VOPA-663777 format. One record per residue (C-alpha): residue number from 1; residue in one letter; x, y, z. Coordinates in nm, 3 decimals, always signed. Example, Ala and Ser with C-alpha at 12.3 -4.5 7.8 and 13.67 -1.06 7.14 Angstrom:
<recs>
+-----+------+---------+---------+---------+
| seq | type |      px |      py |      pz |
+-----+------+---------+---------+---------+
|   1 |    A |  +1.230 |  -0.450 |  +0.780 |
|   2 |    S |  +1.367 |  -0.106 |  +0.714 |
+-----+------+---------+---------+---------+
</recs>
This chain:
<recs>
+-----+------+---------+---------+---------+
| seq | type |      px |      py |      pz |
+-----+------+---------+---------+---------+
|   1 |    M |  -0.656 |  -0.185 |  -3.074 |
|   2 |    A |  -0.368 |  -0.318 |  -2.869 |
|   3 |    K |  -0.351 |  -0.685 |  -2.786 |
|   4 |    N |  -0.158 |  -0.886 |  -2.531 |
|   5 |    S |  +0.134 |  -1.102 |  -2.641 |
|   6 |    N |  +0.122 |  -1.323 |  -2.327 |
|   7 |    Q |  +0.494 |  -1.249 |  -2.284 |
|   8 |    G |  +0.469 |  -0.943 |  -2.055 |
|   9 |    Y |  +0.414 |  -0.669 |  -2.314 |
|  10 |    R |  +0.150 |  -0.541 |  -2.557 |
|  11 |    I |  +0.157 |  -0.533 |  -2.933 |
|  12 |    G |  +0.047 |  -0.186 |  -3.046 |
|  13 |    A |  -0.060 |  +0.118 |  -2.849 |
|  14 |    V |  -0.379 |  +0.180 |  -2.655 |
|  15 |    K |  -0.546 |  +0.476 |  -2.829 |
|  16 |    G |  -0.771 |  +0.738 |  -2.673 |
|  17 |    R |  -0.631 |  +0.693 |  -2.322 |
|  18 |    S |  -0.352 |  +0.836 |  -2.110 |
|  19 |    Q |  -0.224 |  +0.767 |  -1.760 |
|  20 |    V |  -0.110 |  +0.978 |  -1.471 |
|  21 |    Q |  +0.056 |  +0.882 |  -1.143 |
|  22 |    T |  -0.124 |  +0.986 |  -0.824 |
|  23 |    H |  +0.038 |  +1.113 |  -0.505 |
|  24 |    S |  +0.010 |  +0.765 |  -0.350 |
|  25 |    G |  +0.216 |  +0.618 |  -0.635 |
|  26 |    H |  -0.069 |  +0.433 |  -0.809 |
|  27 |    W |  -0.153 |  +0.489 |  -1.176 |
|  28 |    G |  -0.487 |  +0.619 |  -1.304 |
|  29 |    E |  -0.607 |  +0.572 |  -1.662 |
|  30 |    R |  -0.799 |  +0.862 |  -1.820 |
|  31 |    D |  -1.013 |  +0.904 |  -2.129 |
|  32 |    R |  -0.853 |  +1.165 |  -2.355 |
|  33 |    T |  -1.179 |  +1.313 |  -2.487 |
|  34 |    T |  -1.366 |  +1.361 |  -2.157 |
|  35 |    G |  -1.075 |  +1.365 |  -1.909 |
|  36 |    Q |  -1.260 |  +1.131 |  -1.673 |
|  37 |    F |  -1.076 |  +0.855 |  -1.493 |
|  38 |    I |  -1.156 |  +0.513 |  -1.634 |
|  39 |    N |  -0.949 |  +0.286 |  -1.413 |
|  40 |    M |  -0.711 |  +0.299 |  -1.117 |
|  41 |    K |  -0.437 |  +0.040 |  -1.085 |
|  42 |    T |  -0.420 |  -0.062 |  -0.719 |
|  43 |    S |  -0.276 |  -0.414 |  -0.751 |
|  44 |    S |  +0.070 |  -0.284 |  -0.837 |
|  45 |    K |  +0.252 |  +0.048 |  -0.855 |
|  46 |    A |  +0.375 |  -0.030 |  -1.207 |
|  47 |    P |  +0.219 |  +0.174 |  -1.491 |
|  48 |    F |  -0.035 |  +0.037 |  -1.739 |
|  49 |    K |  +0.122 |  -0.131 |  -2.042 |
|  50 |    G |  +0.089 |  +0.044 |  -2.377 |
|  51 |    V |  -0.083 |  +0.358 |  -2.243 |
|  52 |    T |  +0.071 |  +0.704 |  -2.299 |
|  53 |    K |  +0.193 |  +0.881 |  -1.986 |
|  54 |    E |  +0.089 |  +1.241 |  -1.920 |
|  55 |    K |  +0.356 |  +1.497 |  -1.839 |
+-----+------+---------+---------+---------+
</recs>
């Protein structure tokens, strides 16, 4: 499991999740096994830290 370093980055990778950017520019986090969206980042248009990006 990834953990925060309190210095603006994560130590380790978040496993079992991926992220994709929506048309509005926000990032959505998805579960890799089911494909369902877990979380949408609306506070900022920056991607989630430590989560693999989909192509």
